[in-house]
DOVORO-327862 format. One line per 8 residues: their letters; for each residue z, y, x of N, C-alpha, C, CB. Coordinates in steps of 0.001 Angstrom, whole numbers, plus 500000, padded with zeros to 6 digits. Last residue first. Glycine has a CB too. Example, Ala and Ser with C-alpha at 12.3 -4.5 7.8 and 13.67 -1.06 7.14 Angstrom:
<rs>
sa = 507080/497750/512850/507140/498940/513670/507870/500030/512900/505725/499402/514084  507800/494310/513190/507800/495500/512300/507800/496700/513200/509046/495527/511308
</rs>
This chain:
<rs>
xxxxxxxx = 854361/575612/600814/855436/574621/601496/855547/573007/600900/856972/575349/601258  852185/577607/601014/852153/576661/600764/853159/575548/601138/851222/576587/600996  851931/581609/600246/852878/580239/601298/853108/578731/600603/854770/580801/601622  849003/583202/600344/849629/582063/599313/850582/581508/600486/848358/580716/598524  848869/586154/601072/848204/585380/601351/849260/584386/600786/847671/585432/602675  848896/589483/601263/848920/588626/599635/848355/587003/599937/847550/589547/598243  847015/590026/604251/847756/590490/602846/847799/589636/601839/847183/591616/602212  846961/590755/607539/846704/589946/606876/847340/590485/605666/846994/588768/607372
xxxxxxxx = 845156/591483/610928/846078/591874/609576/846105/590942/608602/845630/593103/608827  844853/592327/613942/844528/591327/612861/845985/591908/611941/844458/589354/613482  844584/594315/616171/844254/594429/614705/844357/593504/613903/843167/594751/614477  842639/591352/618288/843543/592622/617740/843320/592997/616257/843198/593994/618593  842204/589089/620760/842342/589505/619266/843284/590606/618531/842693/588385/618676  840626/588973/623949/841749/589203/622898/841346/589662/621343/842678/590349/623496  839656/586422/625777/839232/587635/624755/840463/587735/623807/837714/587302/623791  838159/585158/628212/839477/585044/627722/839249/586524/627085/840815/584734/628909
xxxxxxxx = 835720/582737/628812/836063/583994/628577/836909/584193/627891/835326/584623/628235  834211/580243/628408/835279/579889/628954/835869/581108/629312/835106/578992/629951  831601/579922/626886/831555/580748/628423/833218/580708/629074/830979/582747/628145  832064/579256/624502/830795/579122/624771/830707/579296/626221/829981/580010/624005  835087/579541/623731/834579/578224/624452/833222/578353/624943/834594/576981/623515  837279/582004/624526/835969/581946/623903/834941/580481/624829/835218/583787/624132  840416/581855/624296/839503/581460/625281/838057/581250/624312/840110/580005/626144  842796/584538/623460/842074/582959/623089/840845/583036/624056/841456/582692/621193
xxxxxxxx = 845585/586192/622473/844588/586110/623700/844317/584391/623605/845401/586744/625436  845994/588094/619465/846137/586821/620370/845497/587349/621277/845613/585400/619962  848272/589055/616578/847412/589554/617820/847114/588190/619043/848428/590972/618634  848822/590153/613255/848949/589009/614498/847740/589723/615666/848379/587011/613819  850487/590872/610507/849855/591173/611366/849889/590223/612686/850185/592362/611484  851024/590719/606543/851731/590576/608095/850746/591224/609195/851988/588800/608568  852321/588989/603846/851769/590326/604358/852119/590223/605968/852553/591763/603538  852886/586640/601628/852676/586950/602158/851829/588176/603240/852831/586335/601876
xxxxxxxx = 854063/585217/598443/852931/585111/598994/853608/586754/600630/851292/585459/597379  855542/584032/596066/855876/583367/597571/854477/583865/598557/856004/581301/597448  855930/585932/594280/855746/584536/594393/855269/583654/595278/855238/584284/593684  856094/589063/595584/855380/588365/594795/854596/586714/594549/854739/589119/594849  856588/588218/599373/856538/588752/597863/856036/588033/597084/855905/589863/597603  857026/589019/602486/857131/587973/601624/857588/588565/600028/858214/586926/602312  856210/590969/605244/857049/591008/603809/856630/589649/603349/856606/592341/602587  855646/590758/607654/856159/592094/607106/856548/592081/605974/855355/593074/607099
xxxxxxxx = 855320/588476/610287/855181/588545/608491/856068/589909/608595/856055/586928/607267  853817/588661/612917/854720/588903/612643/854260/589261/610723/855269/589931/613780  852386/586478/615570/852413/586838/614412/853652/587496/614039/852123/585857/613706  850641/586428/618536/851975/586684/618331/851747/587052/616786/852670/587860/619370  849423/583527/620535/849019/584279/619731/850353/584930/619448/848249/583662/618691  848071/582445/624074/848960/582773/622876/848416/583946/621991/850408/583163/623387  847196/580780/626566/846722/581415/626163/847827/581697/624870/845443/581007/626146  848109/578967/628931/848486/580303/628790/848275/581136/627754/848076/580856/629618
xxxxxxxx = 845695/576550/627995/846449/576944/628363/846778/578256/629192/846609/576165/628626  843452/577478/624892/843897/576913/626515/844976/577087/626672/843350/577477/627753  842833/578500/622095/843680/578455/622824/843771/577075/624116/844663/578576/621859  839891/579298/620980/840754/578306/620861/841712/578719/621770/840230/576997/621063  837118/580262/619133/837804/580744/620122/838976/579749/620072/838119/582252/619985  833310/580502/618566/834632/579960/618650/835210/580337/619548/834768/578784/618686  830732/581816/616866/831696/582305/617306/833151/580892/617812/831964/583436/616073  827195/581157/616576/828685/580143/616007/829468/581279/617239/828757/577623/616467
xxxxxxxx = 824806/581830/616710/825581/583062/616444/827294/582280/615873/824564/584177/615020  823333/579314/617819/823757/580393/618212/824529/581528/617839/823086/580660/618433  824278/576321/615867/824020/577509/616008/824248/578547/616876/824266/577772/615305  825834/573928/615626/825168/574630/617052/824287/575804/617227/824363/573731/617673  827522/573554/613357/827857/573946/614791/827304/574132/615616/828377/573444/615323  825522/575610/610773/825898/574115/611651/826941/574772/612765/824240/573200/612600  826366/578115/609306/825328/577414/609074/826015/575520/609451/823957/578175/610164  828072/580232/610100/826857/579942/609047/827158/578876/608360/825465/579683/609626
xxxxxxxx = 831202/581035/611815/829619/580308/611559/828970/580292/610511/829512/579034/611721  833710/580866/613498/833056/581737/612870/831422/581228/612872/833383/583104/613536  837331/580196/614407/835925/579791/613949/835318/580349/613144/835794/578760/613524  840321/580707/616388/838765/580953/615345/837933/580671/615402/838168/581802/615097  843285/579019/616943/841650/579149/616985/841399/579968/615512/840726/577372/617045  846182/577600/618153/845824/578811/617423/844463/578925/617986/846802/580133/617639  847162/574983/618806/848150/575988/618103/847367/577093/617789/849404/576463/618968  844517/572667/618886/845215/573798/619620/846050/574806/618451/843958/574728/620527
xxxxxxxx = 844535/569354/618784/844115/570369/617728/844742/572162/618699/845215/569828/615794  845027/568242/621503/843583/567854/620823/843657/568806/619578/843381/566042/620325  846680/570205/623334/846374/569377/622382/844969/569045/621900/847007/569779/621483  847527/570792/626346/846308/570628/626072/846171/569834/624567/845705/569917/627281  850231/573398/626638/849472/572051/626827/848232/572093/626397/850045/570937/626176  851501/575730/626180/851364/575415/627286/850995/574024/627877/852273/575797/627637  850177/578661/624362/849995/577428/624518/850126/576790/626249/848636/577268/623833  852722/580690/623066/851873/580564/624046/851643/579125/624275/852321/581253/625175
xxxxxxxx = 853811/582197/620790/853999/580865/620598/852555/581361/621872/853954/579862/618734  855727/584783/618941/855001/584534/620109/854897/583010/620258/855662/585209/621321  856794/586660/616265/857083/585281/616871/855690/584986/617916/857265/583990/615479  858454/589509/615406/857415/588738/615739/857940/587510/616548/856416/589555/616470  860102/589833/611850/860939/589443/613855/859242/588986/614254/862774/587292/614170  859283/590688/609670/859869/591568/611087/860621/591205/611831/860475/592630/610980  861203/587807/608296/860258/588833/608027/860385/589904/609334/860602/589537/606503  860141/584601/608992/861468/585236/608990/860472/586868/608676/862647/584959/610789
xxxxxxxx = 860601/580933/607801/859277/582180/607934/860334/583226/607731/857725/582248/606544  862102/578754/609729/861853/579809/608672/860823/580425/609119/862921/580775/608374  859021/577870/611584/860238/577712/610327/861587/577851/610610/860276/576358/609683  856788/579957/613191/857939/578976/613000/858584/578844/611744/858946/579260/613850  852987/579485/613134/854182/580176/613297/855504/579557/613109/854129/581160/612529  849790/579098/614784/851306/578487/614417/852013/579413/614463/851967/577447/615253  846996/579924/613027/847665/580253/614114/849164/579790/613342/847380/581941/614681  843411/579528/612373/844603/579055/612559/845863/579768/613784/844184/577686/612846
xxxxxxxx = 840467/580386/610608/841702/581199/611769/842817/579936/611249/842407/583473/611272  837435/580039/609855/838590/579152/609864/839292/580431/610826/838363/577313/610573  834448/579919/608132/835491/580608/608479/837122/579971/608582/835371/581611/607579  831141/578698/607078/832652/578642/607490/833215/579659/608247/832936/577528/608228  829122/577361/605160/829762/578550/605586/831012/578826/605752/829496/579326/604974  826547/574880/605131/828127/575218/605334/828226/576639/605847/828903/574182/606461  823983/575721/602967/824737/575479/604351/826163/575636/604061/824308/576533/605565  826333/574495/600959/824900/573944/601505/824060/575431/601746/823990/572760/600173
xxxxxxxx = 829400/573674/599407/828422/574489/600286/827424/574015/601369/829164/575314/600945  831211/571962/598333/829251/572314/597263/828788/573318/598384/829245/573541/594997  833138/571283/598896/832026/569935/599519/830824/570730/598873/832262/567884/598764  835365/573015/600674/834599/572576/599419/833239/571776/600314/834086/574154/598232  836807/573306/602882/837439/572309/601768/836330/572223/600810/838900/572862/600977  836077/575520/604427/835645/573615/604908/836400/572905/603749/836477/572836/606825  836856/578096/604248/836210/577413/603133/835172/575520/603568/835003/578885/602563  839886/579157/605535/838613/578383/605305/838061/578249/604549/838511/577530/605433
xxxxxxxx = 842564/580117/607449/841607/580572/606192/840105/579996/606410/841511/582362/606080  845846/579169/607605/844713/578801/607752/843874/579886/606582/844680/577162/607572  848695/579213/609709/847767/579946/608739/846518/579676/608955/847854/581332/608751  851051/576757/609725/849678/576928/609991/849050/578360/609262/848944/575570/609454  854432/576713/610403/853369/576690/609456/852169/577320/610231/853751/577479/608094  856760/573942/611545/855967/575045/612458/854911/575503/610761/854752/574079/614361  857452/571206/611931/858479/572153/611821/857814/573829/611757/859495/571865/613163  855515/569539/611809/856226/569809/613301/857520/570654/612853/855125/570816/614536
xxxxxxxx = 854573/569172/609431/855593/568366/609903/856134/568267/610784/855494/567585/609891  853758/572681/607944/853108/571331/608483/854806/570343/608949/851764/571809/610247  852679/574648/605328/854201/574106/606247/853280/572760/606832/856099/573513/604967  850495/577213/605487/850810/576146/604944/851487/575433/606293/849559/575464/604197  849459/579721/603869/849994/579747/605294/850850/578814/604586/850599/581197/606182  845794/580193/602971/847307/580031/602765/847770/579514/604144/847725/578948/601492  842725/580775/601191/843900/581353/602354/845218/581071/602287/844024/582775/602414  839648/580070/601196/840741/579026/600985/841864/579929/601832/840351/577266/601666
xxxxxxxx = 836377/580737/599719/837502/581336/600719/838764/580604/600465/837797/582973/600504  833044/581002/598113/834614/580099/598282/835599/580032/599331/834428/578760/598267  830844/581816/598164/832203/582969/598413/833474/581835/598305/832380/584508/596861  828681/580405/598235/828946/581212/599740/830174/581893/599381/827665/582436/600317  828295/579242/595649/828946/578609/596687/829286/579234/597842/828329/577678/597014  829709/580486/593047/829058/580991/593927/829021/580034/594878/829480/582136/594286  831669/578305/591867/830311/578536/591667/829487/579169/592453/830164/579043/590739  834286/578524/593162/833397/577530/593814/831701/577896/593165/834047/575786/593361
xxxxxxxx = 836596/580712/593256/835553/580275/592435/834665/579458/593374/834809/581464/591732  838339/582059/595506/838650/580712/594688/837720/580090/593701/839807/580905/593914  838113/583824/597955/837770/583561/596348/837980/582259/596032/836292/583856/595897  840096/586433/599751/839977/585396/599227/839050/585165/598135/841001/585139/598976  838225/588267/601865/838847/588297/600689/838809/587397/600072/838593/589051/600029  837468/589392/605525/837204/588397/604596/838570/588479/603216/837159/586835/605594  836518/590659/608624/837474/590403/607366/836506/589750/606461/838198/591824/606632  836233/591515/611817/835457/590306/611045/836648/590715/609611/835567/588215/612036
xxxxxxxx = 834521/593665/614201/835395/593336/613593/835173/592361/612121/835948/594504/613505  833763/593327/617687/833304/593187/616432/834835/592793/615284/832021/591894/616569  835172/594060/620369/834547/595304/619422/833899/594954/618047/833354/596057/620225  836174/591471/620529/835139/592279/621428/834625/593195/620555/833938/591447/622101  837492/591152/617422/837433/590308/618494/836191/591052/619439/837141/588682/617956  839964/592183/614684/838901/592777/615992/838761/591958/617139/839393/594160/616670  840349/590907/611213/840442/590964/612522/839555/591627/613340/840496/589916/612889  841874/590151/608003/840744/591543/608932/841300/591127/610628/841402/593975/608367
xxxx = 841987/588595/604620/842376/589068/606308/841122/589534/607367/843108/587610/607147  843904/588420/602056/842966/588935/602364/843434/589313/603982/842599/589991/601317  844223/587002/598589/844610/587380/599539/843686/587600/600399/845397/586771/599867  845078/588276/595218/843827/587479/596455/844265/587962/597545/842027/587875/596420
</rs>
């Protein structure tokens, strides 16, 4: 099973992958997925489950290069304003409008650094990441630190 953990502004977030949709609040998918732009996206989300009422979403998207190489840090800075930012983190428990919703995205000048430390056991990856992102609620810059992921499936 995959796991991910990181810290933003002193708050640590962590999750363990769950593929059983029976307990509606625990379904959580973790993948590193190839995209058509010649990059990979690291995705942690339960948005793919229609059975979650209310929705409980955790989404992390980081862009990484192809081919994935181990022990080579890759930094991608956002130099444009795409409709889908290359890096983002969203954490909320019911709706997009709740006060506890946390959403960080990369604006121009923001960046993320991803290092895959190993690829093992039927195409699963371990690694770490850091980022500078923008909190969308007040446009302040935040640092994502101590980012770690383990045993996340690479989907080609």
